[in-house]
N, C-alpha and C positions, 0 to 999 in steps of 0.2 A: 279497382284499385281505388276508387272514391272511398268505397265502403272501409276499406282497410286504413287506409291514411284518413280518414274524414276530420279527425280533430287536429291535425297537422297544420301549422302554419306554412311549412315549408313545401305543401302538396305540389303544387305547379313545378318546382325544380325535381321533386322524387318523381313524378309523371312523366318528366320530359326524358329522364334518364332510362326508365323501366322503357319507355316508348321506342326511343333510340337505339336500345340493346334489343328490343324485340322479344324479349321473354314475358311468357304467362305463366310460368311455373309459380303455382300458389305456395308451394313449401319454401321456395327460394324468398316471394315476396313478404311472407311472414317473418321469416328468420330475419330479413333485411328491416322490416319495421321493428322488430326487438332492438336491434344496433341502432337503428335511428333513435329510438326512442331512449336508449341508455346515452346516445351522444348529445341531444338536444338540451338537456340540463348543462352540460359542460359548455355549451356555446351561447349562452343566453346573452352575454353581452359582447358578442364579435360583431364586427361589422358584415352586414348583409352578404357582399362578395365573397368574404372569406368563408362564411359560414356555407354558403352554396357550393363552394368548391370543395370542402370538406365532405360535405353530404354528397355530392356526385362522386367523388374518389371512394368513399366510403361504400357506394351501390356498386361502383364497378368493380371494386376488390371483391366484395362479397359474391357478385356474380361470377366471377372468375373462380372463385373459390367453390361455390356449392352447385352452379349450373354447367354442367358438362358441355351442352349445345353452346352455349356461349364461350366458355373457353377453348372448344374446339375452332370457333369463329374467330376468336382474339388471335391464336396460334398461327391461322391461316393469314389473317391479314397482317401479323407482325413478320410472317416470311415473305410477303409481298414488298413489305417496306424495308426490311432489314434482311436480304438475302444473305 
């Protein structure tokens, strides 16, 4: 993951989301990189906390959309918290 996001200033935020999500699907990681690369120029003047939250949420949404393993875990967790 360090190699894919090596030039990104928000690499620590991105890595933490992928590590917590437990995904290693390279296709999903590359598509997420494209999404992050599109969002970064739009967020250049934002406060760091807001920027980090948008990046986290974008990655989670992208994972839920593209990674079937993550989506099934997300459904399981949501049924535990919201029966």
